[in-house]
LOTIVEX-22659 format. One record per residue (C-alpha): residue in one letter; y negated, z negated, x negated. Coordinates in steps of 0.02 Angstrom, whole numbers, plus 50000, padded with zeros to 5 digits. Layout:
BEGIN
AYZX;...
//
This chain:
BEGIN
M484784848550018;T486194847149909;S487454860049895;E489244866149830;A488644864749694;D487714850049675;T489414844449747;R490454850349618;A489274843449483;N488814827349526;Y490544821549634;I492034831149587;D491714834549407;P491604816549342;A493174812349476;L494384823249390;K493734817249228;A493934801449261;A495634806149317;Y495984811649133;W495794830249190;Q495034841249032;S494284858049054;C495934868348972;N496654860049139;I495384865749250;I495234885049315;R493454884549395;E493054898549547;H494714905149521;Y494694922449608;F496474928249615;T496484943949760;D495484962349718;G494864960449904;R495604972750042;K495004992250021;M493774996250139;A492775015050173;A491615022850021;G492575010949883;V491944993449965;R493034978949944;G493624966750071;R493294946850016;R494214942449888;C495314924049884;F494714911449790;V494684891649744;D493304882849703;Y494584872549564;L496444876849519;L496994862249426;H498664866849325;K499774860949182;D501174868149075;N501044884049133;R501144878849328;Y499784876749470;L499804861949528;A498304858549664;V496934866049740;V495194857649767;E493864862449891;A492024857549888;K490914855850057;K489174851750032;E488594832650040;S488124836950223;E489584842750274;H491344836750344;P492434833650167;T494074842750254;K492884858150325;G493634870350211;L495474862250220;Q496454877050322;Q495924891250213;A496004880150071;I497874877950108;D498114896250158;Y497614901249978;A498844887749916;K500264894350004;K500084912949921;L499754903549744;R501274892649765;V500294875949767;R500894859949843;F499224848249849;V497614852149918;Y496134841949892;S494714842150006;S492874834349957;N491284834249989;G490874819749842;K490774807949964;Q492584807150034;T494074815949978;Y495514819250083;E497274824750009;F498254834750098;D500454837350039;L501134855950110;E502904849750075;T502674835950221;G501314842050315;K500244827550285;G498684821750234;D497594805350228;Y495944802850119;I495944794049937;E495044784049821;F495494793449668;Y496274808049612;P497854808249520;T498064810249350;P499074827449258;A500404816149209;E500394808449428;L500414825249482;E501304834449376;K503064819549397;R502654823549596;Y503414841249558;A504734834249419;G506454836749526;E506034856849520;I506004860849357;T507124860449202;D506844858648998;L507504876548997;S506374879649159;Q504874874949071;E505184882048908;L505284900848985;R503724895449079;N502904890248911;I503364907448851;P501724919748880;F501794935548941;H501824951548847;L500284958548875;E499164974148801;G497334973848766;A496614967048940;M498214969249056;Q498314953649165;P499594948849278;R499174948049465;Y499494930649530;Y501134936549645;Q501924943449462;E501314928349367;L502354917849529;A503974930949533;V504354929649351;H504004908449348;A505114911449515;A506384919749417;T506474910049251;D506374895149337;A508214900249432;I508894905849275;G508484886149197;Q509164879549357;G510624887349318;K510564900249445;S511884915649461;R511064925949596;I509414928249608;L508514939749714;L506394944949696;T505924953449857;L504224963649827;A503434979149918;T503274996349837;G502084996649725;T501874979249677;G502754981149494;K504344975749521;T504724984249353;F503384975249273;I504024958949333;A505894962349271;F504964966749098;Q504074949549078;I505794940049127;V506794949948981;H505424945448885;K505424927748896;V507364924148896;F507394938348737;Q506214925648666;A506874909848717;R508504917448633;W509284912648812;N511154916248818;L512734911948933;D513654904948758;K512594892648667;P510734894548692;G509754898448547;S510994904348467;R510594924848489;R509834935148591;P510544937848770;R511134952648828;I510404961348968;L511204978249073;F509644985949178;L510654995149322;A510045008849441;D510415020049544;R509365036949506;N509015043349310;I506955042149377;L507195024049398;A508035021249240;D506995028749142;Q505415024049203;A506045005049184;I506335013148991;N504475015548990;T504074999849009;F504954992448919;N504485001548768;P503794984548691;Y505804982948646;E506225001448600;K507044994748443;D508314984048560;L508724996048694;I509895010148709;K510475019748889;I512395022148919;N512795039348969;G514035051648929;K513165059048805;E512765042048714;V514715039148732;R515115055348649;K514065052848515;R515155038348484;N516755048148478;G517085040748658;L516485022748625;V515195013048728;P513745007748639;T513624988948590;N512294989548465;A511084984048586;H510224968348677;I509534978548820;F510684992648906;F510025002849026;A511465014649173;I511165022049331;Y512975015149426;Q513315033049434;A513605037049256;I514765021949210;A515685018249370;E517265024349400;R517825039849464;E519315052149511;N520485052549355;I519015044449243;D518975025949214;G517315018949221;Y516255015749061;Y515854998549133;K517934994449092;A517594995748916;Y516224981148901;P517204965848905;S516824955249059;D515484943148980;F514944954848858;F513064952348986;D512074938449021;L511184945649143;V511164960449242;L509644967249323;I509754977049488;D508464988349523;E508354990149723;C509894980349734;H509804985649920;R510585001649905;G512524995849904;A512734980649746;A513274968549899;N514344982149962;E516214975449931;A516764994349931;G515615002649840;S515415004549681;W513864993249628;R515214979549697;A516474983649571;I515384983449404;L514714967549470;D516194961249495;H516794965949326;F515304956849253;S515414940949369;N515154929049240;A513444937749197;V511904932249324;H511274943349409;L509314946149464;G509074958549610;L507594968249628;T507194975949793;A505674981149937;T506504973250066;P508394965150061;K509434975250193;R510344968150316;T511984976150403;D513724973050431;N514254978550253;V512814977250161;D511854960750169;T511054956950006;Y510464939250072;E512394934650072;Y512744940649888;F511124935749826;G510624920049941;Q508694919849990;P507304926249877;A506694916749747;Y505024925549776;E504514938049922;Y502844947149948;S502624959850079;L501464975750102;K500524964850230;D500114952950081;G499594969449975;I498714977050068;N497594961550123;D497384954749950;G496874974249900;F498264978249785;L499154990949899;T498005004749970;P497765002750193;Y498335017850312;R497845024150452;V498995036650573;K498555052750654;R499865055850804;V499935074450842;R500695079651006;T500955097651041;N501565106551209;L503245110151115;D503715090651102;E504675094251272;L505335114451267;V506045120851434;L506735139351384;T506465152951467;S507045171451506;D505605176851381;D506215166851238;L507675175851116;V509145165451067;I509425173650897;E511005159850844;G512105149350934;E512195145051126;S510875133451226;A511845116651271;Q510215107951372;D508715111151500;I507615101151396;Y507395098551230;K506275084651152;V505465082750978;E506855074950925;D508145089550946;Y506965101750847;D507915106850676;K509425096350739;K509845102050881;I508805119850895;I507785129250783;V506145135550844;D505215143550650;Q503715144450783;R503495125450777;T503675124450625;E502095136450583;L501075125850734;V501375110050631;A501135117950459;R499425124950525;T498995107750604;L499715098350435;L498095110450345;D496855106950460;H496795089450446;I496945087050255;N495825091350103;P496265105550025;L496795096449840;D497365079749919;K499145073849863;T500355076750018;I502345073550052;V502805081650217;F504435073650267;C505545084650350;E507305085450450;N508165090850334;Q508305104350155;N508285118950262;H506935114050358;A506005108050221;L505995126350150;T505595132550304;M503835119050319;R503505125550129;D503445143750174;M502505140850303;I500835128850233;N501095143350085;K500735158250232;H499215147150295;K498595139050136;K496895142150072;V497405137949887;Q498145152649799;D499195145249659;P501115146949717;H501375132949675;Y500345123649784;C501615117449901;V503335117649832;R505155109349900;V505645092949816;T507655091249866;S509335087349801;D509525107149779;E508185110549658;G508845103649519;K508045103849344;V506705114549418;G506255101249562;R506225088649444;E504785095449337;L503895101249501;L503975082449525;E503515077949382;K501775086349374;F501635081149570;Q501705062649508;D500305066249363;N498525060449434;D497735072749318;K498585088949398;D497975092749559;I499765104949557;P500815105049663;T499795096249795;I501015097349935;I502855093349920;T504145095850076;S505755085150057;S507105076650184;Q507665061650115;M507435064049933;L505865056649899;T506085040650007;T506055031749855;G505695034149659;V504295043649677;D502685033949591;A501445046649630;R499775033449646;N498715047649711;V499645050149884;R498505053550008;N499505060250167;V501065056050213;V501645067650349;L503095065650469;D503955078750546;R505605073650578;T506425058250680;V506765042750577;G508255031250633;S507975015150532;M506565003850508;V507424999650354;E506885021050286;F505525021850404;K504645004650287;Q504755016450118;I504285029050177;V502545022050229;G502915014150053;R502535030549977;G500595031450015;T499985012549948;R499965013049784;V498105010749746;F497035026249632;D495265025649606;G494255032749764;K495865032949878;D494975018350014;Y496525022250102;F497915034350156;T498405042850318;I499985044150413;I500125060250498;D501455060450630;F502005073650724;R503775065450813;G503385050250862;A504025038950709;T502485029050715;N503025021650869;K503965010350743;F502574999950706;Y502534991050884;D504604988850842;K504704969750843;D505574972250664;W504074978550590;D503204966150508;G502164973750370;E503624971050250;P504524986050178;E506404987750169;A507314999850083;P508175016850131;E510015019250181;P511035022550038;V511135041749974;T512625047349929;D512105057249814;N513235057749653;L512305065949547;G510595054349516;E508935057549549;L508775077249620;G510675080349584;E510795085249412;P512345082849330;G511555084949123;N510555066949166;T512105057849148;G512965066848992;E514585070849099;P515205080949213;E515085074649400;P516365075649557;P515415086549680;A514075078449801;F513015081949951;E511415074449979;S511765064350137;E510515071550236;E511715087750259;S513515089350318;S514655093650172;P515515109850187;L517305105950273;T518825113150184;D520125111450271;P520715125350375;S521365113550508;V519805108050562;E518655117450670;P517045122550584;P515505116850653;K514405129050773;P512905134850739;R511255125650768;L510405133950908;R508945148050839;V507725153450953;R506185164550943;L504955160451097;G504135172651185;K502655181651162;N501805174451328;R501935156851264;E500375148851188;L500665136251069;K499465124951028;V498985104450990;I498435095051133;D497975079851080;V497635071550913;E497315051150905;T496815041650758;R497505020350740;Y496705011550606;I498054995650573;D497524977950601;E497554964650473;K499474963650492;G499994981050468;R500234987450659;P498975002650719;L497884996750837;T497485006151001;V495685013651058;Q495765001851185;E496444987851053;F495184993550932;I493734993351067;E494064975251112;R494244970550934;L492474977850910;I491914968051060;T492534950651022;Q491454952950850;L489764960250906;P489184941550986;G489474934250804;L488304947350764;F486964948550870;K486614939151038;S485494952751120;V484964967951144;D483104963151069;E484024956250918;L485224973050884;R483604981250910;Q482524971150788;I483954972850668;W484284991750688;S482394992750662;D482474987950475;P483374999850359;D483904982350242;E484264971150393;R485414987750470;E486204989450319;A486714972850301;L487504972550490;L488524987750456;N489124980250284;K489524964750429;L490534975350528;M491334982850362;Q491994966350318;A492844963550518;G493874978450485;F492714990550571;D491825004650412;K490525016950443;E492055029550452;Q492745018750618;L491395019350701;A490975036950672;A492665037250764;L492175029450916;R490815036650951;H491895054550969;M492865042451077;F491615038451189;E490845057051179;A489245047851112;E489075061350935;D487475066750988;C487125046551027;D486425034050887;L487515021850843;F486435007750886;D486445015351083;L488565014051045;L488464995650998;A487364991251146;F488264998151271;L489824992251213;A489144973351193;F487734972451327;E488534992751443;Q486544996151395;P486405014251448;M486685025451282;A484925037751249;T485195054151138;R484575053250955;K483635068351024;S482665058351163;R482355044251056;A481595058750924;D480315063851061;Q480055050451129;V479075046950946;R478525064550951;A477525061551105;N476645046951039;A475165052450954;A474295035650913;F475605032350808;F475355046850725;D473405048350703;Q473285035850612;Y473975043950447;Q472435052150409;Q473295065350300;E474175078750381;K475515078450247;A476065063550296;Q476175066650484;Q477265082150433;F478375071450321;L478525058050458;H479015072250578;F480395079450466;V481045063150470;L481145062950639;K482115080650631;R483115076050518;Y483795058650613;E484015068550759;Q485115082150666;T486155069850556;G485945052550618;V485465035250574;T486045040350383;E484615047550339;L483365031050393;A484105020750256;R483115016650114;E484015023249998;R483785043250058;L481835039950050;P481605049849873;A482895063349925;L481995066250109;I480395067450001;E481005081949904;L482105090750037;S480355089250136;G479395097149993;L478085083849968;G478425083849786;T478955069449698;T478895050049756;K476955046849669;D476535063249775;A477075057649932;S476255039449906;M474525046949882;A474945056850026;F475015038850121;G473425031150022;G474045030049869;K475325014849842;P477325015149870;V477485001849985;H476185009550087;L477505023450104;L478985013250137;T477975002650273;A477795019650355;F479635024250344;K480005006750437;Q478625007450537;L479255025850612;Q480965017950627;Q480315001250743;Q479515018550846;L481325026450887;Y482095008150921;C480575001151033;
//
């Protein structure tokens, strides 16, 4: 019987050669994703195409090979999906005897006799690329060591340079948090730098480029990425201007600045005005959603001054409101890559949600409760009122104790609080109940912390350091925190903006070795936004932060005195004596007779669209998968009785999105912790009654004939030991790889000693191990 490999070797390869496709223009078995992260370091299926045809640094076509005995278009739909990801227009599907061509642009397909030649296929794309675009494409990426760009990074760079080559002056790239936007920006700069592209006379000089950010931490991270061009870059700030006796630096090609440092301020002209309006050829705007398109903002004044330059905006997800419309300014994105895509491709970490409810989610004050400050203005306080309308430190303490119970002690964790004072109280309550002695185990990082806060944040971001472990904040850490090993994102604040919510989720998505997922622990119901119609798995950026001091509010970072500023989460003090000061917030100490407790913790796992599944949805999803894995109870029993077949079934369940941890959670939902997973699957698929592990083990123990076939007492003792371990721990004890450990734990000696007890050959030991399992599930 012929295989796909035979089709490739006997039909497709000769046909491509006849169409003048050379090996240098063909990538065979091209894997371009890492596979979705699963539990225990397992990965889902990687996306790959049998053939990827390319020429002049452009992907031109995908070829899908099928067995000669199969229909030629059997794999067409999957090939189309992959072609869309790779931005390929043409897909070919062939069983060798017939070849089908599909054009994604027209949406039509038909059978063809011969493959088009490289020149013919390239001509079909001819209208989409200019000479300059092609020149920029042909410049290799600047890569160090074994580094290779991910497919979407390569496509994003080409999309941007193609747009530059086509003469577009406003370009937008939209990529999820953690996908390497700064790396992409560097490669774009590298290409135009090497091509000596500029707006005056291409080829005559290298371009002058301004990288504009809104926080020092973002600008500094970008500078580190641009390190290969260290001699060609400089940062514009007050310190640099003072070094030049008040003159702005001009002796570089790549300039970095935060807009606060170069914008106009009261009685101070902006540094940007010291540059001729045509000084820069390219302006890169990082996190451009924050106000680049806002006509009233400082961003806009700077961009208007340099309006002749090409403006390239980088953002997580464009913001669209009445006063800031990123699309109106930049146009539609030249390239988009969403959080959903990043997770499914395996380049970002998936998440799970723990929704925590307490008996204080609705609070009615009684005469036993003590009002410490302020006056009560309503009968019922709901979860969204805490730390806005009413402050109850005992509730914050309950949250702190609960989150400590639901995280590993040294897992990096960010706690988002309602405001800076709430973040202080949360920090203090966590430190009150923590088990780790280090004084910096939990710290607050907000704009009030200044230099100390920034230093603690840098240590938190260091993946080689365990301390600080927990950071409490409010809005300051929604962006700009590149901490790859964040395992928990805790929400004890109401999140009104979908924009901000998506960015907060992005804090945990960066990939790190051993990090299979991160957990969103929600105390306020903020994760209900996952069910909002606006949630599509693509993170949007947060509301603009009106913190003129830059990251963590440190004046010294910009090199010049700063005007007073207040973190956007807090109200600024009122200095006008004619304005009545705000009333103090209601602060209450609850009565001693109140019982403060958590009433429910619900764990929800996400589907492929990033939407958490309810318990009912999770079960229904599993039930729909089971018929494809086994057709009857007897078939399931046969599979489950063999450790190798059972492991294969568990792997299939994992690939379908149900790992061992999720299945354990499912047993908890059905109060079946004492049962075997076999019984739960049989119950869900066929409504079979569930048996406990103890009853199964006792049934085997009562079968004297089974044990009597083993003459040596040591052999019988070992089998009884395995039964006991199974009864206590579960089916994991019956895996083939557990056998050496079970031998050692039983006191039987070495594997050789155990083999002697079962007749002298290892195969006899393994046979007995399998027969024991057959007895368990008969």
